[in-house]
C-alpha positions in Angstrom: 27.3 26.2 -17.1 24.9 23.6 -15.7 26.9 20.8 -14.0 24.3 18.4 -15.4 25.6 18.8 -18.9 25.7 15.3 -20.3 27.9 13.2 -22.5 26.8 10.1 -24.3 28.4 6.8 -23.5 27.9 4.4 -26.4 29.3 1.0 -25.3 28.4 -1.3 -22.5 31.8 -0.5 -20.8 31.2 3.2 -21.1 27.7 3.0 -19.7 28.9 1.0 -16.8 31.7 3.5 -16.2 29.1 6.2 -16.2 27.0 4.2 -13.8 29.9 3.6 -11.4 30.8 7.3 -11.4 27.3 8.5 -10.6 26.9 5.7 -8.0 30.1 6.8 -6.2 28.8 10.4 -6.1 25.5 9.4 -4.7 27.1 7.1 -2.0 29.4 10.0 -1.0 26.3 12.3 -0.5 24.6 9.7 1.6 27.6 8.6 3.7 30.7 10.7 4.0 29.1 14.0 3.0 25.8 13.2 4.7 25.8 16.3 7.0 26.3 18.7 4.0 23.6 16.8 2.0 21.2 16.9 4.9 21.6 20.6 5.3 21.1 21.3 1.6 17.7 19.4 1.6 15.8 22.2 3.3 12.1 21.4 3.4 11.2 25.0 3.0 12.8 25.1 -0.5 11.1 23.9 -3.7 11.2 20.3 -5.1 14.8 19.2 -4.9 16.6 16.3 -6.5 19.8 14.5 -5.7 22.1 14.1 -8.8 25.1 11.9 -9.1 27.6 12.6 -11.9 30.1 10.5 -13.8 32.9 12.5 -12.2 31.9 10.9 -8.8 30.4 14.2 -7.6 26.9 14.9 -6.3 24.6 17.9 -6.3 21.2 18.8 -4.8 19.3 20.9 -7.3 16.0 21.8 -8.8 14.8 19.4 -11.6 15.6 20.2 -15.2 13.2 22.7 -16.8 12.9 21.1 -20.2 10.1 18.6 -20.8 10.9 15.9 -21.5 14.4 16.2 -20.0 17.4 15.0 -21.8 17.9 12.2 -19.3 15.6 10.5 -16.8 15.3 12.7 -13.7 15.8 11.6 -10.1 12.8 11.5 -7.7 11.4 14.9 -6.9 11.0 16.5 -3.5 13.4 14.5 -1.3 13.7 17.6 0.9 10.0 17.6 1.9 10.3 14.3 3.8 13.5 15.1 5.6 12.0 16.3 8.9 9.0 14.0 8.9 10.9 10.8 9.6 14.0 9.4 11.3 17.2 10.5 9.5 18.4 6.9 8.8 14.9 6.1 7.3 15.0 9.2 5.2 18.5 8.4 3.9 17.4 4.8 3.1 14.4 6.2 1.2 16.6 8.5 -0.9 19.0 5.6 -1.4 16.3 3.4 -2.9 15.2 6.1 -5.3 18.8 6.8 -6.2 19.2 3.1 -7.1 16.2 3.3 -9.4 17.4 6.4 -11.0 20.8 4.9 -11.8 19.2 1.9 -13.5 16.9 4.3 -15.5 20.0 6.3 -16.7 21.9 3.1 -17.7 19.0 1.6 -19.6 18.2 4.9 -21.2 21.6 4.9 -22.8 21.2 1.2 -23.7 17.9 1.9 -25.5 19.2 5.1 -27.1 22.2 3.4 -28.6 20.5 0.2 -29.6 22.0 -2.3 -27.1 20.7 -5.8 -28.0 19.5 -8.5 -25.6 23.1 -9.8 -24.8 24.4 -6.2 -24.3 21.6 -5.4 -21.9 22.1 -8.6 -20.0 25.9 -8.0 -19.8 25.3 -4.5 -18.6 22.8 -5.6 -15.9 25.2 -8.4 -14.7 28.0 -5.9 -14.4 25.8 -3.5 -12.4 24.4 -6.4 -10.3 27.9 -7.3 -9.1 28.0 -4.1 -7.1 26.1 -3.6 -3.9 23.1 -1.3 -4.3 23.3 2.2 -2.8 20.6 1.1 -0.4 22.7 -1.8 0.8 25.7 0.5 1.3 23.8 3.1 3.2 22.0 0.7 5.5 25.1 -1.5 6.1 23.5 -4.5 4.5 26.4 -4.8 2.1 28.9 -5.3 4.9 26.6 -7.9 6.5 26.4 -9.8 3.3 30.1 -10.0 2.9 30.5 -11.3 6.5 27.8 -13.9 5.9 29.4 -15.0 2.6 32.8 -15.4 4.3 31.3 -17.3 7.2 29.4 -19.6 4.8 32.6 -20.3 2.8 34.5 -21.1 6.0 31.7 -23.3 7.2 31.6 -25.2 3.9 35.3 -26.0 4.4 34.7 -27.6 7.8 31.5 -29.1 6.6 33.2 -31.2 4.0 35.2 -33.0 6.8 32.0 -34.2 8.5 29.9 -34.7 5.4 30.6 -38.5 5.4 28.8 -38.8 8.7 25.7 -36.9 7.6 24.3 -39.3 5.1 21.9 -42.1 4.6 23.1 -45.8 4.5 24.8 -46.8 1.2 21.7 -48.7 -0.1 20.0 -45.4 -0.7 22.7 -44.5 -3.2 22.4 -47.9 -4.7 18.6 -47.4 -5.2 19.3 -44.4 -7.4 21.6 -46.5 -9.6 18.9 -49.1 -9.9 16.9 -46.7 -12.1 19.5 -47.0 -14.9 18.2 -49.1 -17.8 20.9 -51.8 -17.7 19.8 -55.3 -16.9 23.0 -56.6 -15.4 23.4 -53.5 -13.2 19.8 -53.8 -12.1 20.4 -57.3 -10.9 23.5 -56.3 -9.0 21.9 -53.3 -7.5 18.9 -55.3 -6.4 21.3 -57.6 -4.6 23.1 -54.7 -3.0 19.7 -53.2 -2.0 18.7 -56.4 -0.3 22.0 -56.5 1.5 22.0 -52.9 2.8 18.3 -53.0 3.4 19.1 -55.1 6.4 21.0 -52.2 8.0 19.8 -51.8 11.6 20.1 -49.0 14.0 22.8 -49.7 16.5 20.7 -48.2 19.3 17.1 -49.4 18.8 17.7 -52.3 16.3 15.0 -51.0 13.9 15.5 -50.8 10.1 16.4 -47.7 8.2 13.5 -45.5 7.0 13.9 -43.4 3.8 12.6 -40.3 5.5 14.8 -40.7 8.6 18.2 -39.0 9.4 21.0 -41.5 10.1 24.5 -40.9 11.3 27.5 -43.3 11.2 30.0 -43.8 14.1 33.6 -43.2 13.0 34.9 -45.7 15.5 32.6 -48.8 15.2 31.1 -47.8 11.8 27.6 -48.6 13.0 24.6 -46.6 11.8 22.2 -44.9 14.2 18.9 -43.1 13.9 19.7 -39.5 14.7 16.8 -39.4 17.1 18.1 -42.5 19.0 21.5 -40.8 19.7 20.0 -37.3 20.1 21.9 -35.9 17.1 20.1 -33.5 14.6 21.3 -32.9 11.0 22.3 -29.4 12.0 24.3 -30.5 14.9 26.0 -33.3 12.9 27.3 -30.7 10.5 29.6 -29.4 13.2 30.9 -32.7 14.4 34.4 -33.5 13.1 34.4 -37.1 14.4 31.3 -38.8 15.6 31.5 -41.4 18.4 28.4 -43.3 19.3 27.4 -43.5 23.0 28.9 -47.0 23.3 32.3 -46.0 21.9 32.3 -42.8 24.0 31.6 -44.9 27.1 34.3 -47.4 26.3 36.9 -44.6 26.0 35.9 -43.2 29.4 36.1 -46.6 31.0 39.8 -47.0 30.2 42.2 -46.4 33.2 
């Protein structure tokens, strides 16, 4: 009996389960069973395809003989390119085509059993939550997880210093001045005039809307970033900013 004998999943959950099983089989072929898979892809043989099954198994075989086939077929001739490129590049190429095949299978079932727009969207979102086979094979998936965790850790520390990486308060007041309330407009204009007088503690110049400013946590004076040699990127990593004057005062103490 041909191991490619199919069953027909009819719901979004069943199609997704079918997708995950096939995906697991393909990943196994391209990672843990890679030596066996490599050896089976003999360039001297006919056009070969890599199949993944819902049972999480894989198989290298000739394509189905019937035309058109019952299900979409994987890419043909993966074995021919095996010796013509680096092994990792060849595996990456097979991985990309395997990703495409999995989507073709899933959407074939979706079309055959009349999935509507919301079902198709739900199916794609479920599929998209998983790393692609290409990402797993190339190690990109692990890298993305590390980057995601580092970003979340950074955002935690970033919130502590966010108060220092801002423009003077009058910039916020200016946005409120756009609201169509006469009384508030008058108050905001007064606030804007008051805060418009904010001067840089280093050069004594006024604030510019296109300039980066940072506030000293000790004396609470504002400074142009360029005047105190602080960039927005560097400010994100500062837990407590002390201007040059406050820093010098601390050093001068006995």
